[in-house]
C-alpha positions as CSV (number, residue, x, y, z in Angstrom):
1,M,0.0,0.0,0.0
2,S,1.2,3.4,-0.9
3,A,1.8,5.8,2.0
4,F,1.0,8.8,-0.3
5,W,-2.3,7.2,-1.5
6,T,-3.2,6.4,2.1
7,F,-2.5,10.0,3.2
8,S,-4.5,11.4,0.3
9,V,-7.5,9.2,0.9
10,K,-7.6,10.0,4.6
11,L,-7.2,13.7,3.9
12,Y,-9.7,13.9,1.1
13,G,-12.4,12.5,3.4
14,K,-12.0,15.4,5.8
15,D,-14.4,18.4,5.8
16,G,-13.4,21.1,3.3
17,V,-10.6,19.2,1.6
18,K,-12.7,18.2,-1.4
19,S,-13.7,21.8,-2.1
20,A,-10.1,23.0,-1.7
21,C,-8.9,20.3,-4.1
22,L,-11.6,21.3,-6.6
23,A,-10.6,24.9,-6.4
24,L,-7.0,24.0,-7.0
25,Q,-8.1,21.9,-10.0
26,A,-10.3,24.8,-11.3
27,A,-7.2,27.0,-11.2
28,G,-5.5,24.7,-13.6
29,L,-3.4,22.6,-11.2
30,D,-3.4,18.9,-10.8
31,V,-4.6,17.9,-7.3
32,N,-2.3,14.9,-7.1
33,V,0.7,17.2,-7.6
34,G,-0.6,19.6,-4.9
35,L,-1.2,16.7,-2.5
36,W,2.3,15.3,-3.4
37,I,3.9,18.6,-2.5
38,V,2.1,18.6,0.9
39,W,2.9,15.0,1.6
40,T,6.5,15.3,0.6
41,V,7.0,18.3,2.9
42,M,5.1,16.7,5.7
43,N,7.5,13.8,5.4
44,G,10.5,16.0,5.9
45,R,11.6,16.5,2.3
46,D,11.8,19.4,-0.1
47,P,9.9,18.6,-3.3
48,G,11.6,21.5,-5.2
49,P,14.3,19.6,-7.0
50,A,11.8,17.0,-8.3
51,L,9.0,19.5,-9.0
52,G,9.6,19.7,-12.7
53,Q,9.7,16.0,-13.1
54,A,6.4,15.7,-11.0
55,V,4.7,18.3,-13.2
56,E,5.8,16.6,-16.4
57,L,4.8,13.1,-15.2
58,S,1.4,14.4,-14.0
59,A,0.6,16.4,-17.1
60,L,1.4,13.5,-19.4
61,W,-0.5,11.0,-17.4
62,S,-3.5,13.3,-17.0
63,A,-3.7,14.2,-20.7
64,R,-3.4,10.6,-21.9
65,V,-5.2,8.7,-19.2
66,V,-7.1,10.6,-16.5
67,K,-8.8,13.4,-18.5
68,P,-10.1,11.0,-21.2
69,L,-11.6,8.8,-18.5
70,R,-13.1,11.9,-16.7
71,T,-14.5,13.1,-20.0
72,S,-16.1,9.7,-20.7
73,R,-17.6,9.7,-17.2
74,D,-19.0,13.2,-17.6
75,H,-20.6,12.3,-20.9
76,L,-22.3,9.4,-19.2
77,K,-24.2,11.8,-16.9
78,Q,-26.6,12.6,-19.8
79,P,-28.8,9.9,-21.2
80,F,-27.9,8.7,-24.7
81,Q,-30.7,8.0,-27.1
82,G,-31.0,4.2,-27.5
83,V,-28.9,3.4,-24.5
84,E,-30.6,1.9,-21.5
85,E,-30.3,4.4,-18.6
86,D,-29.4,1.8,-15.9
87,A,-26.7,0.4,-18.1
88,A,-25.2,3.8,-18.7
89,I,-25.3,4.5,-15.0
90,A,-23.5,1.2,-14.3
91,L,-20.9,2.0,-16.9
92,R,-20.4,5.4,-15.4
93,Q,-19.6,3.8,-12.1
94,K,-17.1,1.4,-13.7
95,V,-15.4,4.3,-15.5
96,L,-15.2,6.1,-12.1
97,A,-13.5,3.1,-10.5
98,V,-11.0,3.0,-13.4
99,E,-10.4,6.8,-13.1
100,L,-9.7,6.3,-9.4
101,E,-7.3,3.5,-10.2
102,A,-5.5,5.8,-12.7
103,E,-5.3,8.5,-10.0
104,K,-3.8,5.9,-7.7
105,L,-1.2,4.9,-10.3
106,E,-0.2,8.5,-10.8
107,Q,0.2,8.9,-7.0
108,Y,2.5,5.8,-6.9
109,A,4.7,7.3,-9.6
110,L,4.8,10.7,-7.8
111,E,5.6,9.0,-4.5
112,S,8.7,7.4,-6.0
113,L,9.9,10.9,-7.0
114,A,9.8,12.0,-3.3
115,Q,12.6,9.5,-2.4
116,A,15.0,11.6,-4.4
117,C,14.0,14.8,-2.7
118,P,16.5,16.2,-0.2
119,E,15.7,16.6,3.4
120,N,13.8,19.7,4.3
121,R,15.9,22.1,6.4
122,E,13.2,24.7,6.7
123,E,11.3,25.0,10.0
124,D,8.1,26.5,8.5
125,R,6.6,23.6,6.5
126,R,3.5,25.6,5.6
127,A,5.7,28.3,4.0
128,L,7.7,25.7,2.0
129,V,4.5,24.0,0.7
130,L,3.1,27.4,-0.3
131,R,6.3,28.4,-2.1
132,R,6.4,25.0,-4.0
133,L,2.8,25.3,-4.9
134,D,3.4,28.9,-6.1
135,E,6.3,27.6,-8.2
136,Y,4.0,24.9,-9.6
137,A,1.3,27.4,-10.4
138,A,3.8,29.7,-12.1
139,R,5.0,26.7,-14.3
140,C,1.3,26.2,-15.3
141,G,0.4,29.8,-15.7
142,A,-2.2,29.4,-13.0
143,A,-3.3,31.8,-10.3
144,G,-1.7,31.4,-6.9
145,Q,-4.7,32.5,-4.9
146,S,-6.2,29.1,-4.8
147,A,-2.9,27.7,-3.6
148,T,-3.0,29.8,-0.5
149,A,-6.6,28.6,0.4
150,F,-5.6,25.0,-0.4
151,V,-2.6,25.2,1.9
152,E,-4.5,26.7,4.7
153,N,-7.3,24.1,4.4
154,I,-4.9,21.2,4.1
155,F,-2.7,22.2,7.0
156,E,-5.7,22.7,9.3
157,T,-7.2,19.4,8.2
158,S,-4.0,17.3,8.1
159,K,-3.5,17.8,11.9
160,N,-5.8,14.8,12.3
161,V,-4.3,12.6,9.5
């Protein structure tokens, strides 16, 4: 079992985390990379040196695997003429399960990158997470405002994870 996946699942189930993740996604950032940054820092490492690799891995995996699955799942929300509604709902659930498996595989790949990250020497972990998220947002041309809200929500919630 992946420590990063376990962390993410526990965290995602906490109040406010889902909306913070969706806001991060709406800003054009990959939630898995955001969570990876948090998890890596919380485990005493600085994700900065591997950030470019994480962004590249995530973007490629997302474009080729996750987004097509998500698009298919979203299309199945609306009924298709000639397709039995119950069958379409069942298929949508299967696509969701496959999409979650794809997310898990992405997290496994991201987790392996954390092993190469140097120890974090900075006392203020929240500041380091925010700085790395801002770097990530800048690489993607995304707004950093959602990163601040994400970090505040995650740090408040992760106290119990």
